[in-house]
DOBAPA-953068 format. One record per atom (N, C-alpha, C): residue in three letters; x, y, z. Coordinates in steps of 0.2 Angstrom, whole numbers. Example, Ala and Ser with C-alpha at 12.3 -4.5 7.8 and 13.67 -1.06 7.14 Angstrom:
ALA,66,-28,39
ALA,62,-22,39
ALA,66,-16,39
SER,64,-11,35
SER,68,-5,36
SER,64,0,39
% end
This chain:
MET,477,432,539
MET,474,437,540
MET,476,443,537
GLN,472,447,532
GLN,475,454,529
GLN,476,461,532
PRO,479,464,533
PRO,481,471,536
PRO,472,476,537
ASP,472,479,542
ASP,466,482,543
ASP,465,486,537
ILE,469,491,534
ILE,469,494,527
ILE,467,492,521
LEU,469,484,520
LEU,466,481,515
LEU,459,479,517
THR,457,476,523
THR,450,475,525
THR,446,480,523
GLN,448,487,526
GLN,443,494,526
GLN,443,494,517
LEU,449,494,514
LEU,448,494,507
LEU,443,490,503
ALA,443,483,505
ALA,438,478,503
ALA,431,479,504
LYS,429,484,511
LYS,425,485,511
LYS,421,492,506
GLN,426,496,505
GLN,424,504,501
GLN,424,500,495
LEU,427,496,492
LEU,427,491,486
LEU,418,489,485
TYR,418,485,490
TYR,410,483,490
TYR,404,488,491
ASP,405,492,495
ASP,401,499,494
ASP,398,501,488
LEU,405,502,483
LEU,406,503,476
LEU,403,501,470
ARG,403,495,473
ARG,402,489,467
ARG,396,492,462
ASP,391,494,463
ASP,386,494,459
ASP,387,501,454
ALA,392,504,456
ALA,396,511,452
ALA,400,508,446
GLY,400,499,447
GLY,406,498,441
GLY,402,500,433
ARG,406,500,428
ARG,403,500,422
ARG,408,496,418
ILE,405,494,412
ILE,410,490,408
ILE,413,494,404
ILE,420,493,403
ILE,423,498,400
ILE,425,495,391
PRO,426,498,387
PRO,426,495,381
PRO,433,493,379
PHE,434,488,376
PHE,441,486,375
PHE,442,490,368
VAL,448,492,366
VAL,451,495,361
VAL,456,493,360
ARG,458,490,352
ARG,465,488,351
ARG,469,495,350
VAL,474,496,351
VAL,480,500,350
VAL,486,499,350
GLY,490,503,348
GLY,498,501,345
GLY,500,505,343
ILE,508,506,344
ILE,512,511,340
ILE,515,509,335
GLY,514,509,329
GLY,519,507,324
GLY,515,499,322
ASP,519,497,317
ASP,515,489,315
ASP,520,483,318
GLY,526,486,322
GLY,529,480,325
GLY,536,481,321
SER,534,484,317
SER,542,482,311
SER,548,487,314
ALA,546,492,318
ALA,553,497,320
ALA,554,495,328
PRO,559,497,329
PRO,563,495,336
PRO,559,499,340
GLY,556,504,339
GLY,552,509,344
GLY,543,506,344
ASP,543,501,340
ASP,535,501,340
ASP,533,496,345
TRP,525,496,348
TRP,524,493,353
TRP,518,493,353
LYS,514,486,357
LYS,508,484,356
LYS,505,482,365
PRO,501,483,367
PRO,499,481,375
PRO,500,473,375
ALA,502,471,381
ALA,503,463,382
ALA,497,461,387
PRO,495,455,387
PRO,491,452,390
PRO,493,453,398
LYS,490,453,402
LYS,491,453,411
LYS,495,458,413
PHE,496,463,407
PHE,501,470,411
PHE,498,475,410
CYS,493,476,413
CYS,486,480,410
CYS,492,487,413
HIS,493,488,420
HIS,497,492,424
HIS,502,497,418
ALA,506,491,415
ALA,512,494,412
ALA,509,495,406
ASN,505,492,403
ASN,500,494,395
ASN,499,503,397
VAL,495,504,402
VAL,493,511,401
VAL,498,516,404
GLU,503,514,407
GLU,509,518,408
GLU,514,519,401
THR,515,514,398
THR,517,516,392
THR,513,521,386
TRP,507,519,387
TRP,502,523,382
TRP,503,530,385
VAL,500,531,390
VAL,501,537,393
VAL,507,542,391
MET,513,537,394
MET,518,541,391
MET,520,544,386
ARG,518,538,380
ARG,519,540,372
ARG,513,545,370
SER,508,545,375
SER,503,550,371
SER,498,553,377
PRO,502,559,380
PRO,502,561,386
PRO,494,565,387
GLU,491,567,381
GLU,484,568,382
GLU,479,564,386
TYR,481,558,385
TYR,477,553,388
TYR,479,552,397
ALA,475,549,401
ALA,478,546,409
ALA,476,540,411
ILE,480,538,416
ILE,479,534,419
ILE,476,533,424
VAL,469,526,425
VAL,466,527,429
VAL,467,520,431
ARG,466,521,437
ARG,467,515,442
ARG,461,513,445
GLY,459,506,447
GLY,454,504,448
GLY,455,496,450
TRP,447,494,449
TRP,446,487,451
TRP,440,484,448
VAL,442,477,444
VAL,437,474,441
VAL,434,470,446
VAL,427,469,445
VAL,421,467,451
VAL,420,460,449
PHE,420,455,453
PHE,418,449,451
PHE,414,446,456
ASP,407,446,455
ASP,401,444,460
ASP,401,437,461
GLN,405,434,466
GLN,407,428,468
GLN,401,425,474
SER,396,430,474
SER,393,428,479
SER,388,422,479
ASN,385,420,474
ASN,382,414,472
ASN,384,408,468
GLN,393,408,471
GLN,396,401,465
GLN,397,397,470
SER,394,391,469
SER,396,385,473
SER,406,383,474
ILE,409,386,469
ILE,414,386,467
ILE,421,389,473
VAL,417,395,476
VAL,420,396,482
VAL,418,395,487
PRO,423,395,492
PRO,423,392,498
PRO,416,396,504
ARG,417,403,502
ARG,413,409,505
ARG,410,413,502
PRO,404,414,502
PRO,402,420,498
PRO,406,426,498
ARG,407,429,492
ARG,414,435,491
ARG,411,440,484
PHE,414,445,485
PHE,416,450,481
PHE,423,450,479
HIS,425,448,474
HIS,433,448,473
HIS,434,453,467
PHE,438,458,469
PHE,441,464,464
PHE,449,463,463
ALA,450,463,455
ALA,454,463,454
ALA,457,470,451
ALA,464,471,453
ALA,468,478,451
ALA,469,478,444
HIS,465,484,443
HIS,466,484,435
HIS,468,493,432
SER,470,493,427
SER,471,500,424
SER,470,500,417
VAL,465,506,416
VAL,462,508,409
VAL,466,515,408
ILE,463,516,402
ILE,466,524,400
ILE,460,529,400
GLY,461,535,403
GLY,456,541,402
GLY,457,544,395
THR,451,546,391
THR,453,549,385
THR,452,556,387
PRO,454,559,381
PRO,454,569,383
PRO,447,570,385
ASP,441,567,381
ASP,435,568,382
ASP,432,566,388
GLY,436,562,392
GLY,433,560,398
GLY,431,552,397
LYS,431,549,392
LYS,429,542,393
LYS,434,537,394
LEU,433,531,397
LEU,438,525,399
LEU,437,521,394
LEU,444,520,393
LEU,445,512,386
LEU,449,507,391
ASP,448,500,389
ASP,453,496,390
ASP,458,495,387
ILE,465,494,388
ILE,467,495,380
ILE,473,486,382
THR,471,482,387
THR,475,476,388
THR,470,471,386
PRO,473,467,381
PRO,470,462,378
PRO,469,456,384
SER,464,454,383
SER,461,447,389
SER,456,441,386
GLY,458,437,389
GLY,455,430,388
GLY,448,429,390
ILE,445,434,395
ILE,440,433,401
ILE,434,430,395
SER,428,427,398
SER,424,425,395
SER,418,429,394
GLN,417,436,397
GLN,414,439,397
GLN,415,447,401
PRO,413,452,396
PRO,416,459,403
PRO,413,459,408
TYR,415,462,413
TYR,415,464,420
TYR,416,470,422
PRO,412,473,426
PRO,411,479,428
PRO,419,483,432
PHE,419,489,430
PHE,425,490,433
PHE,425,497,437
ILE,428,498,444
ILE,426,505,445
ILE,433,507,448
ARG,434,514,448
ARG,439,517,450
ARG,442,516,456
HIS,447,517,458
HIS,450,516,466
HIS,446,522,470
PRO,445,522,474
PRO,442,527,480
PRO,448,533,481
GLY,454,530,480
GLY,461,536,483
GLY,464,537,475
THR,470,540,476
THR,472,543,471
THR,477,539,468
THR,480,539,463
THR,485,534,458
THR,491,531,465
VAL,492,537,466
VAL,498,535,471
VAL,498,532,477
GLU,492,532,480
GLU,489,527,484
GLU,488,520,481
PHE,485,522,475
PHE,484,513,472
PHE,490,510,473
ASP,495,514,469
ASP,501,510,468
ASP,505,509,473
GLN,507,514,478
GLN,509,512,485
GLN,505,505,489
LEU,499,505,489
LEU,496,499,492
LEU,499,493,487
ARG,496,493,479
ARG,499,488,476
ARG,506,485,477
ASN,511,490,478
ASN,519,488,480
ASN,521,486,486
ARG,517,489,490
ARG,520,486,499
ARG,515,479,498
TYR,508,478,497
TYR,506,471,498
TYR,506,469,492
GLN,510,470,489
GLN,511,465,481
GLN,503,464,478
LEU,499,468,479
LEU,491,468,478
LEU,489,467,470
MET,487,461,470
MET,483,460,464
MET,475,459,464
PHE,473,455,470
PHE,467,454,472
PHE,466,456,479
ILE,459,458,479
ILE,456,458,486
ILE,449,457,487
ASP,447,452,492
ASP,440,451,492
ASP,437,452,498
HIS,431,453,498
HIS,427,456,504
HIS,421,449,503
TYR,423,447,509
TYR,419,441,511
TYR,412,444,514
LEU,405,440,512
LEU,399,443,512
LEU,398,440,520
ASP,402,433,523
ASP,398,432,529
ASP,403,435,535
THR,406,440,533
THR,409,444,540
THR,408,452,541
% end
């Protein structure tokens, strides 16, 4: 059983699901990989990737949120649900969102901003070791 705060968050994310949009992936890096300070984003480390990029390029912003997976009509899941994966992208100086984390996903999925602050997102993620959250449609 998940804590009420996570159940409430799952409901909020479900209510925001239609606001999701596909965030374009862009390849970024610092240097060509030959010097000690060179860097490139690593798959599955979106939060650290974004933090590193923004630390080195402070004109960008950290944007925390959730990738939306509609599993309401999939027979492979035991109960119809929307699955939300914690994810971070960068905000550009002109307000665009970009995904800098390489991924092997089969197709792009919509992203929604976290409905609270970055600090709240990080606290939830750290306190509950939160990587995913589900909203079940039959509850």
